N, C-alpha and C positions, 0 to 999 in steps of 0.2 A: 504493499500499500504504496509508504513514502517511495523516493525516489534516492536513487543513488547514479551518479555519474561521475568518472577521472578521465582525467586527460595529463599522457605524457607527451608535450607535442615541439612544435617548432616556432611558433605564436602565441600571444598571450593568454595563459589561459582561463584567466577571470570570465571577457567576454563569451567564449566557449564556453564553460561550465553553464556563465546564468542561461545562455541561451537555450541548452539541452536541458539544464531543467524547467525554462519551458515548455517545453515539450513532453513534461510528466506532471503535468499540475491538473493532470484528468487525473491522475490516480487522489489527489483529496490530500491534503495538507495542512498545516496551521503553523509552519516557522520556516527559513529556509538559512542554507550558509555553506560560504565554502572557504577552502585552504588553501595555499600552496606554496612552492618552497622557490624561493629567489636568491640564485648568490649563498645558499643554503641556509638561509634564513627562513624558518615556518612560523608563516600569520597566518589569523583568519578575520574573517567577517562573518556576525549573525545578526540575524533579524527575525521580528516576531509578522506574521500576517501573509498578507501575498508578495508575491517575489518582487513588485517595483518597490517594497521598502527597503530588502536589498538592494536592488539596483537604486538604487536613490542616493545608500548609506557608502555604495563605493562610488559613487561620484564626489562625494568629500573624503570618503578614507579609499583610495585607491589599492589593489593588492597586484602587484608588479609577479610576475613570473612565470616559467612554460608548464609547469606542472601543479597540477591539482585535484580535489577532490572535491564533488557538492552537492549538497542532502537537500530534499524537501522530506520535514517531520510531519508527520501526521501521531499526535500524543499518546501515548499507551502511558511508560511513567515519565509521573511530574507531568503538571501544565505545561501549554504552552508559553513558555517563557524564554528571554535571550539565553538563561541559564542551560535551560533544557534542550536549546536547538544545537543541533547536530552543523557540525564538524566537532566533535568531543576533543579535548587533547590534554594531552600531561604529559610535561617535560617537551623534549623531542619527536613525540608522538601525536598524528590526531587520526581518528576514526572518523567512520560514516555507518551506519547501520540499519539496516532493516531486521526486522523478525524481535524477537523476546528472548534473552536472555535468564533461562528461569532460576539458573540459582546465582543470581545477582547478588541477593541478600548476603549468605555466606562470602562470598567472593569481596563484599565491599566489607562485612567487619576485618576478616582477614587481612586486607590490605590498611583497613585505618589502624588497627595494630602494628602493621608492621611499621608505619609509615606514613603513608599513602592516603590521605583520606580523599574522600569525594568531596566537589562542587554544584555538583549538581543532584537531583533530583533520579535523575535515567539504570537504565539497566547498561545502555549502553557507556557510558563513562567508566565503569570495569573494567571494558578491556581496554580502552587506552591505558588505565592504571598498572592493571598486571604485563600488558609487557614493558609499560615502563621498569616496574620494578624486575623482568629479566632482561632487560639493557642495561639495568644500571647494576645486574650481578655480572657484568662482559659478554651479555651475549651480543652477538649480532641482528639488525632489524631482521632478518628470515629466520634466523633460531629462534630469538623471540616470541617471533608470532606460530610458528610451529607449537612450542610449548605452550602459550595461550590458549590454543587452538582448544587442545589437550584437557585445558580444563572449564570450558564453556560448556550449558547442557541448555540444549531448546532450539532457536530455529535462526538462522542469521545468515544474511548475509553484508560480508566486510568489507572496507575497502581501506587502505592502510598509507598514511602516509609520514617521510621522516625528516626531520631535523639534519641537514647536511648530506641528502640524500635529493639530487637536481633527475637522476634518472635511475626512479623506484618506486612502486607503486606492488603493493602487497594484495591480491585478493582473495577470497575464501567462500564459500559457499555450502549451510549443510539449511534443509529445507527452504529458504527462498532464495529465487532464481537471480542469476549474475550474468553477466554475459561480457565478453572482448572482447573489443575491434582492432581490427588491423590495418593502418593505413602504412603511410609511404615512409619511412620513419621515426614515424608516431606511431603510438598507442592509445588503447578507452578501455572503459570501463565501463558497463552501465546495467542498471536491473532493468530496462526492455532496451529492446531493438530501435525504438521509435527514440529515444533520444539520440542514437548514436545515427540515426539514418545520415544527414548532412554533413557529418565527417568522413565516413567509409558503408562498406557494403559489403563488409567481410568479418564475417562474426563465427565465435568459437564460444560455446556454450557451457559454462562450467557444470559439470556433473557432480550431483551426490556428494559430498565432504569434500570435494577438490578444494588446492590450495594455487594457487598462479603467483610467479615471481613476473613481475613485467616490471621491463626495461623498453626504449627506443626500437631497440636489435629484437623486441618477443617478446613471448609469455615461457616459463619454463613451470610446466603443470606437474604437481604431486596427487593422485588420489587420497581416498582416506587412510590409506594403509601405508603412505610416505612414498612409495614408489612411484616412478616416472610414468606420466601418462598421457600420451598423444590425443588430444580429442580434435576432434571433424571441424576442419575449418567449411564454414556455408556463407552464402551469397544471399544477401534480404534485397527483394523486391519491394520495395518499400514508397508506395507514391506518396510525394511530400502533400498535393495536394488534398490527401484525404485526409490530413491532419491540420488545413486552411480550414475558415469558416465559407469562402467562398461567396460574401456575398451576406450571409445570413445570421441574422444578430446572437446568434445562439450554437455552440453546436451539436445540442438536439436539436433544434428544430433542421437545421441540417440531414441529421441522420434520421430523423421520421422524413426527412422528403426523397432520403435516399432509397427507404423501404423498397419499393415498385423495381428500380433497376438492381438493385445489390440480390436482392428475391431472385429475382430473374435468371441473375446468374447463377445463385446457388442451385437453381433447378433446371438450368443448362449442362451444367456436370454432373448431374445426378440422371438425368435421366434423357435418352437418347434413340432416337428411334424407336419413340413410343415405348421402351423396358428401363425399367431400372439396371444404373451403374455403380454397384454399390460391390466395394473389396470381394473377391472367390472366398476369403478365410471366412465371409461371415456366415452361415448358416444356421437356422432356429431347430432347425429337424430336428434336435436330441433335445431341446430346452422345453423343460416345462416351468420357469419362471422365469422373468426379469426381473433385475433391482436398480432402482433408478436414485442415484445418487446426487446433490446438488446444492445448492444456497441461494438464500434473493431468489429474484426475477428466473435465474437458471431453473431453483426447484419447481415454480411455478409453473413451467414449460414441461417440466418433468410427469405434474400434475394430469397436465393436458393431456400429455400422451397415457397417460395411465388407462382413459378413456380408451382411446387408439388402438391398443396394445388387445384390450379386455372384450372390446366391438368388434375390430376388424377383424382379430386374428384370434381370438378364443383363447389370450395367453395372460395368464396370471402374472398382477404386476405390482410389483412393491415400489414408493417412495420414500426415500429418506430426507430428512435435512440431514447437510453432510457433517454437523455438528454434533448430533445426533446417534448415529450410524451404528458408528466403535462399539459405544458406550453403552447400548441396548443387546449387547452377543447378540447378532440377528444368527439368523441357521440358513446357512449358505449350502447348497452343492454343488456334485461334478454337472447338475444340467439344468444350474444357473445362470444367464447370461447379465452383466453388471453392466451400469453403464452411467457412466460418470459426464455432466456436461459442465462446462465453466468457460466462460467468453475469455476468459484471459490466458487459460488454460492449467493458471499456480495459486488457486485456489485455497490455502493451503487446507482444511479442515478436508476438502474435497481431495485431496493430493492423500493424504490422510488413510481416508475411508479408502480411495484405490489403493496403498499398501497393506492396508487390512484384508484384503479381497483376494485379492491376486492370488492368492496361494487354496483357497476354496473353492471357486467359481469354475466352468468350466472355461469361461472367454472375459475378456476384459474389452471394455469398448469407451474411446475416451470422443464427446459431443463438442469439440474445442473451437476457437476462434482463431487460436495461433497456433498452426501446426507444428511448431518446434519448441512448443512449451513444456513441462515436467510432466503435465498430465496426458498429454498426445504420447511423448518418447516413453512413459517409461506402462501404457496400454498394450493389451496385444493389439490392437488395431486402434487409426484413430480416424473419427470422420471431420474433415473442417466445415465450417459453415457457413465462409468466403464472405459474410458479413463485411470484409474492409477495418480499418480502424474505427472503434467507437469511441472517442474521444468523452462524451457526453458521462456523470456518473450515473446517472440511472438509463437504465436499458435500454434501449428500442430496436433498433435494424438485429441486432444482435438475437434479441428474444425472437421476432418471429422467425428471422435463418434458423433458430434451433428449432422455432416448432415444425419448419417446413423440412427439416435432417430427420427429424423425430418420428414424423407422419411418415415418411419412406419410410421408415423403420420397420413402424407398425407394419406397413403393406408390403414389406419384403418376408416379415415372419408370416402373414396370413397366405402371400404366396405360397412358403416353405412347409406351412404347416397344412396345405391342402384346404386350407379352409376360405381361402379368396381366389375366385377363377379367373383368368385369362381376360376374361369379361367384362368383369368387374375391376379389374386390377386396369385396363383400359380407360376405363372410366373414368376412376380417382385419379391418374395420370394427365386425364385430360383436362379434368376439373384445375388441376394443381396450372396449369400450364397456361390458364387463362385467369389466375390470383393474381400476376402481379396488373395487371391491367384493372382488376378489382380495389389494387391496392392503391393504386392512382387515383380512382376515386373517392378513396378515403380520407387518402393526403389534402381532398380539394375540398372535402368540411370544414376546413384551419377558419374561416371567420366567423359561418354558424357555430362554431365550437366557441370562439375567441369570446365572440356573444354570449354565449351562455357562460364564459366564466368569470366573467364581470362579477355577474352575480352569487358564481359556485364560490368566490371569494371572500365574502363576505360568510361563508357561514364556518361555524365552528366543528361542524363534523357535519361527515356526509358517509352515509351507507351503498353499498355497491353488492347489486344483487345477480345473481344467474345461476341456474342449471345446468345440472350435464357438465358436459366442457366447457363449458359459459362459468361452472361455477370456480375453477381457477382462474379465468380470466377476469371473476369480480374482484379475485384475492389481486391479480396482479395493478387492476385497476386502481384500488386501492393503496396499495404500494406506492404506486408512482404518485399519486397526489402527495400524499404523505411523505414523500421525498422531497420534493421538491418546492413542494407549496407551504407543507410545513402545518397543512392543515389537518387535526386527527379523523380518519379513514377506516375502515373496516369493510368487509366482504363478508358476506354470508352467501351460504346458499338457500337460495328462494324460498324454501321448506322450511328452513331454521325459523324463519323469523317470527311464527308464531313460538315458537321456545325459549326467547327471550331477548332476542335486540329490538322488535317491538316495539319493547320499552320505552327506549331511545327516539321512537318517531314522535314528533310534532310540527307545529307548522315553518320553524325555524333548519327543519333537517332535512338538507335534501336527499333524495334517492334515486340511485342511476341504478337501470333496469336494462339489463343488455342478455336483448331476448330474441334471434333469429325467430321465425317462424318458422316453428319445427314440431315435432312430436310433442314436446314439453310448454308450449308455450301455453297453451292454454289454461296448465297449470300456473306456470310465470305469473298469467293475467289479475288470475283468483288470488296470487298473493300482492300484488300492485291494487288491487283494488279494498287490501288489507290498509295499505299505507295508506292511499286516498281518503276514506274512511276515517283519520284521523289526522286530517289536514297534511298527512306528507305531500309533498313536493316533488313528485314523480319527470324524472329524466328520463324519456324510454328512447333507448339504443333499438331499432327493429330494421326490418325493410318494408315496402313500399304496405304490402298484404300486413305483418305486422301492425303500422302504424296505424293501419286504417282499420284493422279488427279491436286493436285497444278500447274505443273508443272514446267518450268526455272526460275531463277530470286530470288526462296529464299534463301538468307543467311546462315542459317542453318535449320535442320529438329531435333525434338527428336519424334521418332516413338514408340506411346503405344499403347497396343494390339486394340484391338474392346471392345468396349462394351456395352450396351444396354443406350438408352439416359437418362433415369432414373438417370442413376448410373455413366456419365459421371464428373460431375460434384466433387464426391468425388474421381474419379481416377485423375482427372488431376489437382488435389488441390496437389500432390504430389511432381513431376516436378516444381512447382512452387515452392515449398517450399525448393526444392534443389537448385533451381538456387539460388533462396535469399542466400542462406546457404551457397553455395560455392562462393558466389559474394563478402560475409563479410567476408568469411575465407581471400579469395583474396586479399584484403582492409587492412587486421589488424585490423577488427571493434571487439567492443567487442561483439560475436556472443549471448550468455548467459543474459548479461545483458547491451543493450545497453543505451545509455546517455537520462537520461531525462524520461524513462520510468519505468512503474513500472508493475508488474504481477497482484496485483490485486488493483485495483481501490476502495478505500472506503470513498473517499472524492467527494463530487459535483460538 
């Protein structure tokens, strides 16, 4: 969730570090800082708040030097203060860190007793102090870091800089992602390839337990056992335009608008000649259960897919929140297929769940947006969702692309198991081919939803209702609204309304009902009537036939095209996103970087 960047270059490092950190702003952060070595002297600058505050500080207190490290911090241990901001320094060593050092309290007490007291509240400072202690004992920077890593428990990505060492960075990874960039007489480190894209397209991803000693001549990598390791260098093809707003006010608006195009690209990748093009090694024939694991919005995509697997393929499906998966001792078997869904492919809880399941199931499958991510690399098979770079913290195009890929998996399962005929499969694939056009229509509803959002922005509470596969969409609509507008919102299965939530309904509570005209529509209308009988303000999202049949008393309507039931959750995601977006704009909140949230959650 925090951002790391390091530069051993031939130009001044500070501008490069700040620019790279700007490309990591989407991860979420509350302070930032850089450190450089210039003529052997180590110095740093840190500031609370947005990167512009650090930039302002550097105008008045510039940092020279062609070697440097930088960081954007999302507070875990200790509040967002300058003292707690990274880089942390102890004597001649500076460090930036993503993750959590779980035994930092014991280390801090040990170091204080040895005459190395902490000056911050963070777990990270103990790392710098420990390296300093080993160096004071006569070890070289390389040796001191190697010894320090042996003492650390928890998850970390670390990058070190040393006084007197203009041509040395040391990086290490355990649990949190870290990559090395190769240039011409220059080397770089980043927690995300996006940060390094303007400087190099040649990337080496560190593997679990790796330690890299980096000079301008290259990197020497040791594995967790201390052995020399050869890690592949890959070329990334990152379209820089994908991380620009391209005239939109916010990244979220741009990414909502991109959905018809990226969805079409994803479908073309997986459907050709009217047939599914999924990996040959993926076979549901002997599978008796699908286990799906994810966090946040990705988990809600899995909850939609549960309906698809069970209704289309007749295949039992469990969905788990990744942070709970291991701790409930799930029952797994050699006939289970486990699917792990993550936009970044680095979500700490999901990665830990994957590692827990690997030897307990027949096959593991990753559905990710970053095909070089840890979850993709460690899974038996990986299916990229092909959404492109998603910068807005609140997921939009990644969610719809996740749904599309999961729908294709459910169709594959139905066909493999003999439940779905070739004719029905062809019908579903034809409907999917038409879906980008329907999404384009939904994106065009922005003005209607912006007008509605002015009234929604005045609400203190908002309820979302849905039935069947639209129930997880109600949860997603509520999540989007609360994430970026800070309005309290809850999603419910419409049939649960009378079992408690209806107590919240009055004339001040908008109730968003997501109800395409399907087999469950009449039941949902009954629930709407219960809301309206209590003066609730119903916002109905439905197709023309559904809107006409709903009758009088509906406060507002949003009319969407008719769509087959399988695809309704994908289409209805768009107006839910637009409603949240325009409500946040109306309230004046930070749409792309909402408070307290991070794009990639790389700690448990």
